[in-house]
LOSE-24591 format. One record per residue (C-alpha): residue number from 1; residue in one letter; x, y, z. Coordinates in Angstrom, 1 decimal, padded with zeros to 4 digits, always signed. Example, Ala and Ser with C-alpha at 12.3 -4.5 7.8 and 13.67 -1.06 7.14 Angstrom:
2
atom i->1	aa->A	X->+012.3	Y->-004.5	Z->+007.8
atom i->2	aa->S	X->+013.7	Y->-001.1	Z->+007.1
! end
This chain:
321
atom i->1	aa->M	X->-148.3	Y->-173.6	Z->+008.9
atom i->2	aa->R	X->-144.6	Y->-172.7	Z->+007.9
atom i->3	aa->R	X->-145.1	Y->-169.0	Z->+008.8
atom i->4	aa->G	X->-146.4	Y->-170.1	Z->+012.3
atom i->5	aa->S	X->-143.4	Y->-172.3	Z->+012.6
atom i->6	aa->R	X->-141.5	Y->-170.2	Z->+011.5
atom i->7	aa->R	X->-142.8	Y->-167.4	Z->+013.9
atom i->8	aa->D	X->-142.6	Y->-170.0	Z->+016.6
atom i->9	aa->A	X->-138.9	Y->-170.6	Z->+015.6
atom i->10	aa->S	X->-138.1	Y->-167.0	Z->+016.1
atom i->11	aa->D	X->-140.0	Y->-166.3	Z->+019.4
atom i->12	aa->G	X->-137.5	Y->-169.2	Z->+021.2
atom i->13	aa->A	X->-134.6	Y->-167.7	Z->+019.4
atom i->14	aa->H	X->-134.9	Y->-164.2	Z->+020.6
atom i->15	aa->P	X->-135.9	Y->-163.6	Z->+024.3
atom i->16	aa->D	X->-138.5	Y->-161.1	Z->+025.6
atom i->17	aa->P	X->-137.4	Y->-157.2	Z->+025.4
atom i->18	aa->T	X->-139.3	Y->-157.1	Z->+029.1
atom i->19	aa->T	X->-137.8	Y->-159.5	Z->+030.7
atom i->20	aa->P	X->-134.7	Y->-158.4	Z->+032.8
atom i->21	aa->S	X->-131.4	Y->-160.2	Z->+031.8
atom i->22	aa->P	X->-129.2	Y->-161.1	Z->+035.5
atom i->23	aa->S	X->-126.4	Y->-158.8	Z->+035.3
atom i->24	aa->P	X->-122.6	Y->-159.6	Z->+035.3
atom i->25	aa->K	X->-122.7	Y->-159.3	Z->+038.8
atom i->26	aa->E	X->-125.1	Y->-162.2	Z->+039.7
atom i->27	aa->E	X->-123.8	Y->-164.0	Z->+037.1
atom i->28	aa->T	X->-120.7	Y->-163.9	Z->+039.1
atom i->29	aa->A	X->-121.3	Y->-163.8	Z->+042.6
atom i->30	aa->A	X->-124.0	Y->-166.7	Z->+042.6
atom i->31	aa->P	X->-121.7	Y->-169.3	Z->+041.7
atom i->32	aa->A	X->-118.8	Y->-167.9	Z->+044.4
atom i->33	aa->G	X->-121.8	Y->-167.8	Z->+047.3
atom i->34	aa->A	X->-122.7	Y->-171.3	Z->+046.1
atom i->35	aa->Q	X->-119.4	Y->-172.3	Z->+046.6
atom i->36	aa->F	X->-119.0	Y->-171.0	Z->+049.9
atom i->37	aa->E	X->-121.8	Y->-172.4	Z->+051.0
atom i->38	aa->R	X->-121.1	Y->-175.7	Z->+050.1
atom i->39	aa->W	X->-117.6	Y->-175.6	Z->+052.2
atom i->40	aa->T	X->-119.4	Y->-174.4	Z->+055.2
atom i->41	aa->G	X->-121.6	Y->-177.1	Z->+055.1
atom i->42	aa->F	X->-119.2	Y->-179.5	Z->+054.5
atom i->43	aa->I	X->-117.0	Y->-178.3	Z->+057.2
atom i->44	aa->G	X->-120.0	Y->-178.1	Z->+059.5
atom i->45	aa->N	X->-121.1	Y->-181.4	Z->+058.8
atom i->46	aa->V	X->-117.4	Y->-182.8	Z->+059.4
atom i->47	aa->V	X->-116.3	Y->-181.0	Z->+062.5
atom i->48	aa->A	X->-119.6	Y->-180.3	Z->+064.9
atom i->49	aa->P	X->-118.9	Y->-177.0	Z->+066.6
atom i->50	aa->A	X->-119.1	Y->-179.0	Z->+070.2
atom i->51	aa->T	X->-116.9	Y->-181.4	Z->+069.6
atom i->52	aa->L	X->-114.2	Y->-179.2	Z->+067.9
atom i->53	aa->I	X->-114.7	Y->-177.0	Z->+071.1
atom i->54	aa->G	X->-114.6	Y->-180.0	Z->+073.5
atom i->55	aa->A	X->-111.5	Y->-180.9	Z->+071.6
atom i->56	aa->L	X->-109.6	Y->-177.4	Z->+072.2
atom i->57	aa->L	X->-110.9	Y->-177.7	Z->+075.7
atom i->58	aa->F	X->-109.2	Y->-180.8	Z->+076.2
atom i->59	aa->Y	X->-105.8	Y->-180.2	Z->+074.3
atom i->60	aa->F	X->-105.5	Y->-176.7	Z->+076.2
atom i->61	aa->G	X->-106.1	Y->-178.5	Z->+079.7
atom i->62	aa->Y	X->-103.5	Y->-181.3	Z->+079.0
atom i->63	aa->V	X->-100.7	Y->-179.4	Z->+077.6
atom i->64	aa->S	X->-101.2	Y->-177.5	Z->+080.9
atom i->65	aa->S	X->-101.6	Y->-180.0	Z->+083.1
atom i->66	aa->R	X->-098.1	Y->-182.1	Z->+081.5
atom i->67	aa->A	X->-096.1	Y->-178.6	Z->+082.2
atom i->68	aa->Q	X->-097.8	Y->-178.6	Z->+085.8
atom i->69	aa->F	X->-096.7	Y->-182.3	Z->+087.1
atom i->70	aa->D	X->-093.7	Y->-182.4	Z->+085.1
atom i->71	aa->Y	X->-092.3	Y->-179.9	Z->+087.2
atom i->72	aa->F	X->-092.4	Y->-182.2	Z->+090.1
atom i->73	aa->G	X->-091.0	Y->-184.9	Z->+087.8
atom i->74	aa->V	X->-094.3	Y->-186.8	Z->+087.3
atom i->75	aa->D	X->-095.4	Y->-187.7	Z->+083.9
atom i->76	aa->V	X->-099.1	Y->-186.8	Z->+083.5
atom i->77	aa->D	X->-100.1	Y->-189.9	Z->+081.6
atom i->78	aa->V	X->-099.0	Y->-191.8	Z->+084.7
atom i->79	aa->I	X->-101.6	Y->-189.7	Z->+086.6
atom i->80	aa->G	X->-104.3	Y->-191.5	Z->+084.8
atom i->81	aa->L	X->-107.3	Y->-187.9	Z->+084.0
atom i->82	aa->S	X->-109.8	Y->-188.6	Z->+082.4
atom i->83	aa->T	X->-111.0	Y->-186.3	Z->+079.3
atom i->84	aa->Q	X->-113.0	Y->-184.3	Z->+081.8
atom i->85	aa->D	X->-110.3	Y->-183.8	Z->+084.3
atom i->86	aa->Y	X->-108.4	Y->-182.3	Z->+081.2
atom i->87	aa->V	X->-111.5	Y->-180.6	Z->+080.4
atom i->88	aa->M	X->-112.2	Y->-178.9	Z->+083.7
atom i->89	aa->R	X->-108.4	Y->-177.9	Z->+084.1
atom i->90	aa->S	X->-108.3	Y->-175.8	Z->+080.9
atom i->91	aa->P	X->-110.4	Y->-172.5	Z->+082.1
atom i->92	aa->Q	X->-107.0	Y->-171.3	Z->+084.3
atom i->93	aa->P	X->-104.5	Y->-171.3	Z->+081.0
atom i->94	aa->L	X->-107.3	Y->-170.2	Z->+078.5
atom i->95	aa->L	X->-108.3	Y->-167.2	Z->+080.7
atom i->96	aa->V	X->-106.0	Y->-164.5	Z->+079.8
atom i->97	aa->P	X->-105.6	Y->-165.7	Z->+075.8
atom i->98	aa->V	X->-109.8	Y->-165.7	Z->+075.4
atom i->99	aa->L	X->-109.9	Y->-162.0	Z->+077.5
atom i->100	aa->V	X->-107.4	Y->-160.6	Z->+074.9
atom i->101	aa->L	X->-108.7	Y->-161.7	Z->+071.3
atom i->102	aa->T	X->-112.1	Y->-160.9	Z->+072.6
atom i->103	aa->L	X->-111.2	Y->-157.5	Z->+073.4
atom i->104	aa->L	X->-109.2	Y->-157.6	Z->+070.4
atom i->105	aa->G	X->-111.7	Y->-158.8	Z->+068.2
atom i->106	aa->A	X->-114.2	Y->-156.2	Z->+069.4
atom i->107	aa->G	X->-111.8	Y->-153.3	Z->+068.9
atom i->108	aa->L	X->-110.9	Y->-154.7	Z->+065.5
atom i->109	aa->I	X->-114.8	Y->-154.9	Z->+064.3
atom i->110	aa->A	X->-115.4	Y->-151.6	Z->+065.6
atom i->111	aa->L	X->-112.7	Y->-150.7	Z->+063.5
atom i->112	aa->H	X->-113.9	Y->-152.3	Z->+059.9
atom i->113	aa->A	X->-116.8	Y->-151.0	Z->+060.1
atom i->114	aa->G	X->-115.6	Y->-147.4	Z->+060.2
atom i->115	aa->L	X->-113.6	Y->-148.5	Z->+057.2
atom i->116	aa->R	X->-116.5	Y->-150.1	Z->+055.4
atom i->117	aa->R	X->-118.1	Y->-146.4	Z->+055.6
atom i->118	aa->R	X->-115.3	Y->-145.5	Z->+053.4
atom i->119	aa->L	X->-114.4	Y->-147.9	Z->+050.9
atom i->120	aa->A	X->-114.6	Y->-145.3	Z->+047.8
atom i->121	aa->S	X->-112.4	Y->-143.2	Z->+049.2
atom i->122	aa->P	X->-108.9	Y->-143.1	Z->+047.4
atom i->123	aa->R	X->-106.7	Y->-142.4	Z->+050.4
atom i->124	aa->L	X->-108.3	Y->-145.5	Z->+051.9
atom i->125	aa->R	X->-107.2	Y->-148.0	Z->+049.1
atom i->126	aa->S	X->-104.0	Y->-146.5	Z->+048.9
atom i->127	aa->G	X->-103.7	Y->-147.4	Z->+053.1
atom i->128	aa->I	X->-105.4	Y->-150.7	Z->+052.5
atom i->129	aa->R	X->-102.2	Y->-151.4	Z->+049.7
atom i->130	aa->G	X->-099.6	Y->-150.4	Z->+052.3
atom i->131	aa->A	X->-101.1	Y->-152.4	Z->+055.1
atom i->132	aa->I	X->-100.8	Y->-155.6	Z->+052.8
atom i->133	aa->I	X->-097.5	Y->-154.7	Z->+051.9
atom i->134	aa->V	X->-096.3	Y->-154.3	Z->+055.7
atom i->135	aa->G	X->-098.4	Y->-157.5	Z->+056.1
atom i->136	aa->L	X->-096.5	Y->-159.2	Z->+053.7
atom i->137	aa->I	X->-093.2	Y->-158.1	Z->+055.3
atom i->138	aa->V	X->-094.0	Y->-159.1	Z->+058.5
atom i->139	aa->L	X->-095.3	Y->-162.5	Z->+057.2
atom i->140	aa->A	X->-092.0	Y->-163.0	Z->+056.0
atom i->141	aa->V	X->-090.3	Y->-162.3	Z->+059.3
atom i->142	aa->G	X->-092.5	Y->-164.6	Z->+060.9
atom i->143	aa->L	X->-091.4	Y->-167.5	Z->+058.2
atom i->144	aa->V	X->-087.9	Y->-166.3	Z->+058.5
atom i->145	aa->L	X->-088.3	Y->-167.1	Z->+062.6
atom i->146	aa->V	X->-089.9	Y->-170.6	Z->+061.9
atom i->147	aa->F	X->-087.1	Y->-171.7	Z->+059.8
atom i->148	aa->L	X->-084.6	Y->-170.3	Z->+061.9
atom i->149	aa->Y	X->-085.9	Y->-172.6	Z->+065.0
atom i->150	aa->P	X->-082.6	Y->-174.7	Z->+065.2
atom i->151	aa->V	X->-080.7	Y->-171.7	Z->+065.9
atom i->152	aa->I	X->-083.1	Y->-169.5	Z->+068.0
atom i->153	aa->G	X->-085.3	Y->-172.4	Z->+069.2
atom i->154	aa->A	X->-084.0	Y->-172.0	Z->+072.5
atom i->155	aa->W	X->-084.8	Y->-168.5	Z->+073.1
atom i->156	aa->A	X->-087.5	Y->-168.8	Z->+076.0
atom i->157	aa->Y	X->-089.9	Y->-166.4	Z->+074.3
atom i->158	aa->Y	X->-089.2	Y->-168.0	Z->+070.8
atom i->159	aa->P	X->-092.7	Y->-170.3	Z->+071.1
atom i->160	aa->L	X->-094.7	Y->-166.9	Z->+071.7
atom i->161	aa->V	X->-092.7	Y->-164.6	Z->+069.5
atom i->162	aa->A	X->-092.9	Y->-166.5	Z->+066.5
atom i->163	aa->P	X->-096.4	Y->-167.4	Z->+066.4
atom i->164	aa->L	X->-097.5	Y->-163.8	Z->+067.0
atom i->165	aa->V	X->-095.5	Y->-162.5	Z->+064.2
atom i->166	aa->L	X->-097.0	Y->-165.1	Z->+061.7
atom i->167	aa->A	X->-100.1	Y->-164.2	Z->+062.9
atom i->168	aa->V	X->-099.9	Y->-160.8	Z->+062.8
atom i->169	aa->G	X->-098.8	Y->-160.5	Z->+058.9
atom i->170	aa->A	X->-100.8	Y->-163.1	Z->+057.8
atom i->171	aa->A	X->-104.1	Y->-161.1	Z->+059.4
atom i->172	aa->L	X->-102.5	Y->-157.6	Z->+058.1
atom i->173	aa->T	X->-102.1	Y->-159.6	Z->+054.5
atom i->174	aa->A	X->-105.8	Y->-161.2	Z->+054.9
atom i->175	aa->Y	X->-107.5	Y->-158.2	Z->+055.7
atom i->176	aa->G	X->-106.1	Y->-156.1	Z->+053.1
atom i->177	aa->L	X->-106.7	Y->-158.4	Z->+050.2
atom i->178	aa->G	X->-110.4	Y->-159.2	Z->+051.4
atom i->179	aa->T	X->-110.9	Y->-155.2	Z->+051.4
atom i->180	aa->L	X->-109.4	Y->-154.5	Z->+048.6
atom i->181	aa->R	X->-111.5	Y->-157.5	Z->+046.9
atom i->182	aa->V	X->-115.0	Y->-155.6	Z->+047.9
atom i->183	aa->M	X->-113.5	Y->-152.3	Z->+046.7
atom i->184	aa->E	X->-112.4	Y->-153.8	Z->+043.2
atom i->185	aa->R	X->-115.2	Y->-155.9	Z->+042.5
atom i->186	aa->D	X->-117.5	Y->-153.8	Z->+040.9
atom i->187	aa->A	X->-114.7	Y->-152.3	Z->+038.6
atom i->188	aa->A	X->-113.5	Y->-155.5	Z->+037.9
atom i->189	aa->T	X->-117.4	Y->-157.1	Z->+036.9
atom i->190	aa->A	X->-118.0	Y->-153.8	Z->+034.5
atom i->191	aa->S	X->-114.4	Y->-154.6	Z->+033.2
atom i->192	aa->G	X->-114.9	Y->-158.2	Z->+032.4
atom i->193	aa->A	X->-112.5	Y->-159.1	Z->+034.5
atom i->194	aa->P	X->-112.8	Y->-161.8	Z->+037.3
atom i->195	aa->P	X->-112.6	Y->-160.6	Z->+040.6
atom i->196	aa->P	X->-109.9	Y->-161.2	Z->+042.7
atom i->197	aa->R	X->-109.1	Y->-165.1	Z->+044.3
atom i->198	aa->L	X->-111.0	Y->-165.9	Z->+047.5
atom i->199	aa->G	X->-108.5	Y->-168.8	Z->+048.1
atom i->200	aa->V	X->-105.5	Y->-167.0	Z->+049.1
atom i->201	aa->I	X->-107.2	Y->-165.4	Z->+051.8
atom i->202	aa->V	X->-108.8	Y->-168.4	Z->+053.0
atom i->203	aa->L	X->-105.7	Y->-169.8	Z->+053.5
atom i->204	aa->L	X->-103.9	Y->-166.6	Z->+055.4
atom i->205	aa->W	X->-106.7	Y->-166.7	Z->+057.8
atom i->206	aa->A	X->-106.1	Y->-170.6	Z->+058.0
atom i->207	aa->T	X->-102.6	Y->-169.4	Z->+058.8
atom i->208	aa->V	X->-103.6	Y->-167.0	Z->+061.6
atom i->209	aa->A	X->-105.7	Y->-169.9	Z->+063.1
atom i->210	aa->A	X->-102.8	Y->-172.0	Z->+063.3
atom i->211	aa->A	X->-100.6	Y->-169.4	Z->+064.4
atom i->212	aa->L	X->-102.5	Y->-168.4	Z->+067.1
atom i->213	aa->F	X->-103.3	Y->-172.3	Z->+068.4
atom i->214	aa->W	X->-099.4	Y->-172.4	Z->+068.5
atom i->215	aa->A	X->-099.3	Y->-169.3	Z->+070.3
atom i->216	aa->T	X->-101.9	Y->-170.2	Z->+072.8
atom i->217	aa->A	X->-100.6	Y->-173.5	Z->+073.7
atom i->218	aa->T	X->-097.1	Y->-171.8	Z->+074.9
atom i->219	aa->V	X->-099.5	Y->-169.7	Z->+077.5
atom i->220	aa->A	X->-101.0	Y->-173.0	Z->+078.1
atom i->221	aa->Q	X->-097.6	Y->-174.9	Z->+079.2
atom i->222	aa->W	X->-096.9	Y->-171.3	Z->+080.5
atom i->223	aa->S	X->-099.6	Y->-171.1	Z->+082.7
atom i->224	aa->G	X->-098.9	Y->-175.0	Z->+083.8
atom i->225	aa->L	X->-095.6	Y->-174.2	Z->+084.4
atom i->226	aa->G	X->-096.2	Y->-171.2	Z->+086.9
atom i->227	aa->L	X->-098.9	Y->-173.2	Z->+088.6
atom i->228	aa->A	X->-096.4	Y->-175.8	Z->+089.7
atom i->229	aa->Q	X->-094.0	Y->-173.1	Z->+090.8
atom i->230	aa->A	X->-096.8	Y->-171.5	Z->+092.9
atom i->231	aa->Q	X->-097.4	Y->-174.7	Z->+094.5
atom i->232	aa->A	X->-093.7	Y->-175.2	Z->+095.2
atom i->233	aa->R	X->-093.3	Y->-171.8	Z->+097.1
atom i->234	aa->H	X->-096.7	Y->-172.9	Z->+099.0
atom i->235	aa->L	X->-096.5	Y->-176.8	Z->+099.4
atom i->236	aa->D	X->-097.8	Y->-175.8	Z->+103.1
atom i->237	aa->E	X->-101.3	Y->-175.1	Z->+101.7
atom i->238	aa->L	X->-101.8	Y->-178.6	Z->+100.3
atom i->239	aa->P	X->-103.4	Y->-181.2	Z->+102.3
atom i->240	aa->S	X->-101.1	Y->-182.6	Z->+104.9
atom i->241	aa->V	X->-101.0	Y->-186.8	Z->+104.7
atom i->242	aa->I	X->-099.8	Y->-189.5	Z->+107.1
atom i->243	aa->V	X->-098.7	Y->-192.8	Z->+105.4
atom i->244	aa->D	X->-098.0	Y->-196.4	Z->+107.6
atom i->245	aa->T	X->-097.0	Y->-198.4	Z->+105.4
atom i->246	aa->Q	X->-095.7	Y->-202.3	Z->+105.4
atom i->247	aa->Q	X->-092.0	Y->-202.1	Z->+104.5
atom i->248	aa->R	X->-089.5	Y->-199.0	Z->+105.0
atom i->249	aa->L	X->-089.6	Y->-196.4	Z->+101.9
atom i->250	aa->Y	X->-086.0	Y->-195.8	Z->+102.3
atom i->251	aa->L	X->-086.5	Y->-192.2	Z->+101.2
atom i->252	aa->P	X->-083.7	Y->-189.8	Z->+101.3
atom i->253	aa->E	X->-082.4	Y->-188.0	Z->+104.0
atom i->254	aa->Q	X->-082.9	Y->-184.6	Z->+102.4
atom i->255	aa->T	X->-086.4	Y->-184.3	Z->+101.6
atom i->256	aa->G	X->-087.6	Y->-183.6	Z->+105.5
atom i->257	aa->V	X->-089.9	Y->-186.7	Z->+105.6
atom i->258	aa->H	X->-090.0	Y->-188.1	Z->+109.1
atom i->259	aa->E	X->-090.1	Y->-192.1	Z->+109.7
atom i->260	aa->V	X->-090.9	Y->-193.8	Z->+112.5
atom i->261	aa->A	X->-091.1	Y->-197.3	Z->+113.5
atom i->262	aa->L	X->-094.6	Y->-198.4	Z->+114.8
atom i->263	aa->P	X->-094.7	Y->-200.6	Z->+118.1
atom i->264	aa->G	X->-097.4	Y->-203.2	Z->+117.8
atom i->265	aa->A	X->-097.9	Y->-206.7	Z->+117.7
atom i->266	aa->E	X->-096.2	Y->-209.0	Z->+115.4
atom i->267	aa->D	X->-099.2	Y->-210.0	Z->+113.0
atom i->268	aa->D	X->-099.9	Y->-205.9	Z->+112.4
atom i->269	aa->R	X->-099.2	Y->-205.3	Z->+108.8
atom i->270	aa->F	X->-098.2	Y->-201.9	Z->+109.1
atom i->271	aa->R	X->-094.9	Y->-201.3	Z->+110.7
atom i->272	aa->Y	X->-093.5	Y->-197.7	Z->+109.7
atom i->273	aa->R	X->-095.3	Y->-194.1	Z->+109.7
atom i->274	aa->Y	X->-094.1	Y->-191.1	Z->+107.7
atom i->275	aa->W	X->-095.1	Y->-187.5	Z->+108.0
atom i->276	aa->G	X->-094.4	Y->-184.5	Z->+107.0
atom i->277	aa->L	X->-096.2	Y->-185.3	Z->+103.1
atom i->278	aa->R	X->-098.4	Y->-183.3	Z->+100.9
atom i->279	aa->L	X->-100.9	Y->-184.7	Z->+099.0
atom i->280	aa->L	X->-100.1	Y->-183.1	Z->+095.3
atom i->281	aa->I	X->-103.1	Y->-185.1	Z->+093.0
atom i->282	aa->V	X->-105.1	Y->-188.3	Z->+093.5
atom i->283	aa->G	X->-105.4	Y->-190.4	Z->+090.3
atom i->284	aa->D	X->-107.2	Y->-193.4	Z->+089.6
atom i->285	aa->D	X->-105.8	Y->-195.6	Z->+091.8
atom i->286	aa->R	X->-103.1	Y->-194.1	Z->+093.6
atom i->287	aa->M	X->-101.8	Y->-191.0	Z->+095.3
atom i->288	aa->F	X->-098.7	Y->-188.3	Z->+094.4
atom i->289	aa->L	X->-097.1	Y->-187.3	Z->+097.6
atom i->290	aa->V	X->-094.9	Y->-184.3	Z->+097.9
atom i->291	aa->P	X->-092.8	Y->-183.3	Z->+101.0
atom i->292	aa->D	X->-094.0	Y->-180.2	Z->+102.8
atom i->293	aa->T	X->-090.9	Y->-178.1	Z->+102.2
atom i->294	aa->W	X->-089.3	Y->-177.6	Z->+098.5
atom i->295	aa->S	X->-085.6	Y->-178.8	Z->+097.7
atom i->296	aa->N	X->-083.9	Y->-179.8	Z->+094.4
atom i->297	aa->R	X->-083.6	Y->-182.9	Z->+095.7
atom i->298	aa->D	X->-087.0	Y->-183.7	Z->+096.5
atom i->299	aa->T	X->-088.8	Y->-186.7	Z->+095.0
atom i->300	aa->T	X->-092.4	Y->-187.4	Z->+094.4
atom i->301	aa->L	X->-094.0	Y->-190.3	Z->+096.3
atom i->302	aa->V	X->-096.6	Y->-192.6	Z->+094.7
atom i->303	aa->V	X->-098.8	Y->-194.5	Z->+096.9
atom i->304	aa->P	X->-101.1	Y->-196.8	Z->+095.6
atom i->305	aa->L	X->-104.6	Y->-197.0	Z->+097.1
atom i->306	aa->D	X->-105.1	Y->-201.2	Z->+097.6
atom i->307	aa->G	X->-105.0	Y->-201.3	Z->+100.9
atom i->308	aa->S	X->-101.3	Y->-202.1	Z->+101.0
atom i->309	aa->T	X->-100.6	Y->-198.6	Z->+102.7
atom i->310	aa->R	X->-103.1	Y->-197.1	Z->+105.5
atom i->311	aa->V	X->-103.7	Y->-192.9	Z->+105.0
atom i->312	aa->Q	X->-104.4	Y->-190.4	Z->+106.9
atom i->313	aa->F	X->-105.4	Y->-186.6	Z->+106.0
atom i->314	aa->Q	X->-104.3	Y->-184.2	Z->+109.0
atom i->315	aa->F	X->-106.3	Y->-181.4	Z->+110.2
atom i->316	aa->R	X->-105.2	Y->-178.0	Z->+109.2
atom i->317	aa->N	X->-103.2	Y->-176.2	Z->+111.6
atom i->318	aa->D	X->-106.3	Y->-173.2	Z->+112.5
atom i->319	aa->A	X->-108.4	Y->-173.8	Z->+115.1
atom i->320	aa->P	X->-111.7	Y->-172.9	Z->+114.7
atom i->321	aa->E	X->-113.0	Y->-169.4	Z->+116.3
! end
């Protein structure tokens, strides 16, 4: 009995030589993969993709609309646009950034596929290290631009140049470190040293995302301002409106809006008529009207849609053929 128990203890202490033992690479990679999977699952549960996309569309639509109507002296929050309205206004400011990022991403993916086939090349290793150095330098320049905002923040192109410099520097550094991590993983595992940390690379890509968000918001703001200026150059293309009011509006004389007193019975509520107005936008319960010719002394007229005014829309001056 003692011999049998001693044999059993010996069998439990020494593994079967025929059973393959896990390689050091598998022991190292499994926890990292599991940790990455846990993080992605957590982020996916907290922020659903549809919710994130909807929030981004709303934000960029809001930024563009705010810049557009601020040009006419109107706070966009006064108009009362809905969330759907802002989402519907987002494709215009996002069209150019999405096209640029899509084409740039396609080119980078093709370049990455070509580099992955040459990971064993010593020349590629030295080139990756050089790219990391260049990326760190560009990233440092971007950080300097950020901290110099009180000095050069008034520069018209600062809101676009600063985030793009940050994005380029962080992307170069992150991609270089990620590629170097893949190239050195086998060597680090064979020597017993831990592979390079993934946290720095993730934070650098987060910096890229934040910088691109900043740059896209700037493009959306410029898009709204450009749309407002295009409307101001062609105000005659907006719908023409005639407004009858109960009381005189006392508009500035330089606006080009014409006023006439309406003849009628004493019980007629509407006493004055105004024309030469164009419809800028309709809010929840009001219309925003501008003169049909632009001037730096113009004002935006707010007309309530509550029965206190009478509104008519004129036909286009384009006779049918």
